[in-house]
MILOFI-542739 format. One record per residue: residue number from 1; residue in one letter; x, y, z of N, C-alpha, C in turn. Coordinates in steps of 0.001 Angstrom, whole numbers. Layout:
REM residues N
NUM, a, X, Y, Z, X, Y, Z, X, Y, Z
...
This chain:
REM residues 76
1, m, 835, -1184, 0, 0, 0, 0, 880, 1247, 0
2, p, 524, 2233, -811, 1308, 3474, -869, 930, 4443, 256
3, i, 1851, 5355, 536, 1585, 6426, 1492, 1145, 7643, 689
4, y, -15, 8193, 1043, -554, 9375, 384, -532, 10557, 1346
5, v, -520, 11771, 784, -614, 12998, 1565, -2031, 13532, 1390
6, y, -2680, 13848, 2514, -4039, 14376, 2503, -4055, 15743, 3168
7, q, -5038, 16585, 2784, -5205, 17891, 3407, -6684, 18135, 3669
8, c, -6971, 18705, 4825, -8336, 19044, 5214, -8719, 20391, 4599
9, p, -9867, 20482, 3917, -10279, 21761, 3339, -10746, 22761, 4393
10, d, -11120, 22299, 5580, -11607, 23197, 6628, -10485, 23765, 7490
11, c, -9712, 22892, 8141, -8668, 23368, 9071, -7274, 23376, 8444
12, e, -7148, 22899, 7199, -5900, 22874, 6433, -4810, 21970, 7021
13, t, -5176, 21045, 7905, -4231, 20065, 8426, -3755, 19185, 7287
14, k, -2439, 18953, 7208, -1841, 18059, 6210, -1261, 16866, 6949
15, f, -1495, 15656, 6414, -958, 14460, 7046, -749, 13369, 6004
16, e, 90, 12392, 6351, 360, 11235, 5490, -355, 10029, 6066
17, k, -809, 9146, 5172, -1479, 7934, 5640, -1240, 6805, 4652
18, l, -951, 5644, 5172, -805, 4428, 4382, -2214, 3985, 4002
19, t, -2540, 4035, 2707, -3902, 3798, 2248, -3895, 2904, 1013
20, a, -4853, 2006, 938, -4984, 1147, -238, -5323, 2000, -1460
21, m, -4771, 1632, -2609, -5063, 2358, -3844, -6556, 2285, -4125
22, g, -7165, 3423, -4466, -8580, 3474, -4770, -9479, 3634, -3557
23, a, -8909, 3607, -2352, -9718, 3772, -1139, -10160, 5222, -990
24, d, -11272, 5427, -302, -11753, 6775, -33, -10749, 7510, 848
25, a, -10692, 8839, 687, -9825, 9671, 1519, -10307, 9594, 2966
26, p, -9383, 9560, 3927, -9775, 9479, 5334, -10288, 10821, 5861
27, d, -10921, 10779, 7003, -11349, 12007, 7672, -10158, 12647, 8370
28, c, -10220, 13960, 8566, -9154, 14719, 9220, -9000, 14261, 10667
29, p, -7772, 13988, 11106, -7564, 13561, 12490, -7803, 14687, 13499
30, d, -7802, 15947, 13045, -7992, 17075, 13955, -9459, 17487, 14091
31, c, -10189, 17604, 12952, -11561, 18125, 13026, -12625, 17157, 12513
32, g, -12219, 16048, 11867, -13171, 15051, 11406, -13774, 15294, 10029
33, t, -13397, 16389, 9356, -13897, 16698, 8015, -13276, 15746, 7001
34, h, -14015, 15417, 5935, -13482, 14561, 4871, -12346, 15304, 4164
35, t, -11226, 14653, 3943, -10034, 15280, 3366, -9941, 15017, 1876
36, r, -8899, 15579, 1254, -8616, 15329, -165, -7132, 15018, -317
37, k, -6819, 14227, -1323, -5430, 13869, -1622, -4738, 15058, -2266
38, v, -3489, 15333, -1866, -2719, 16433, -2443, -1378, 15903, -2937
39, p, -748, 16592, -3904, 564, 16157, -4392, 1597, 16172, -3263
40, a, 2461, 15200, -3273, 3509, 15095, -2254, 4782, 15793, -2724
41, t, 5529, 16323, -1779, 6838, 16899, -2069, 7886, 15833, -1794
42, i, 8807, 15661, -2718, 9850, 14646, -2587, 11183, 15336, -2340
43, q, 11925, 14887, -1364, 13232, 15458, -1034, 14348, 14576, -1598
44, f, 15348, 15205, -2170, 16531, 14510, -2664, 17739, 15021, -1893
45, m, 18673, 14139, -1593, 19917, 14524, -925, 21065, 14360, -1914
46, s, 21891, 15390, -2034, 23058, 15298, -2903, 24214, 14677, -2122
47, a, 25303, 14419, -2806, 26465, 13799, -2174, 27046, 14668, -1063
48, n, 26894, 15997, -1166, 27445, 16878, -133, 26452, 17155, 994
49, g, 25275, 16498, 978, 24315, 16641, 2061, 23267, 17713, 1849
50, a, 23348, 18453, 749, 22345, 19477, 473, 21077, 18797, -16
51, s, 19930, 19366, 319, 18667, 18774, -141, 17964, 19744, -1079
52, a, 17152, 19182, -1949, 16361, 19984, -2877, 14984, 19354, -2967
53, g, 13930, 20108, -2663, 12565, 19590, -2730, 11993, 19780, -4118
54, t, 11212, 18824, -4556, 10569, 18890, -5852, 9127, 18464, -5685
55, n, 8211, 19240, -6216, 6801, 18894, -6152, 6412, 18215, -7451
56, y, 6003, 16963, -7385, 5669, 16197, -8570, 4166, 16128, -8764
57, a, 3549, 17228, -9183, 2136, 17223, -9534, 2014, 16706, -10965
58, p, 941, 15972, -11272, 783, 15476, -12634, 641, 16621, -13628
59, a, 1183, 16430, -14811, 1088, 17453, -15863, -328, 17472, -16411
60, p, -898, 18665, -16634, -2258, 18734, -17183, -2323, 18132, -18580
61, r, -3420, 17477, -18881, -3656, 16935, -20208, -4342, 17990, -21057
62, a, -4536, 17690, -22326, -5225, 18623, -23221, -6574, 18983, -22629
63, g, -6930, 20242, -22664, -8184, 20696, -22088, -8037, 21104, -20634
64, g, -6826, 20998, -20060, -6589, 21447, -18701, -6945, 20457, -17620
65, v, -7291, 19244, -17966, -7637, 18249, -16954, -6428, 17360, -16711
66, c, -6101, 17134, -15458, -4889, 16386, -15128, -5038, 14892, -15341
67, g, -6255, 14384, -15281, -6447, 12957, -15474, -6653, 12186, -14191
68, c, -6691, 12850, -13034, -6879, 12119, -11774, -8321, 11645, -11645
69, g, -9247, 12280, -12346, -10614, 11816, -12376, -11551, 12443, -11367
70, h, -11018, 13017, -10297, -11924, 13549, -9277, -11373, 14730, -8509
71, g, -10355, 15370, -9003, -9830, 16547, -8328, -8892, 16258, -7184
72, g, -8512, 15016, -6978, -7669, 14651, -5865, -6224, 15118, -5975
73, c, -5836, 15580, -7148, -4446, 15985, -7337, -4189, 17402, -6861
74, g, -5242, 18190, -6647, -5064, 19575, -6209, -4845, 20565, -7333
75, i, -4833, 20106, -8587, -4611, 21008, -9719, -5884, 21741, -10085
76, h, -7036, 21088, -10006, -8300, 21742, -10394, -9298, 21706, -9293
């Protein structure tokens, strides 16, 4: 099972959760509101110990739709 990043639309709490692919988004652990999946930031470490963060959001397809199917990517 992959680890996904979720964010609450009400209190803006962000958290990670190990979730089965295709499972519904969990409720917020702070306020109980239904959350949405957001793109994760990935950190890379260079040989000298410096880090660089990269946000890997899916590229939009023709017509401006990312292809996630339900807005879970945070692009639309």
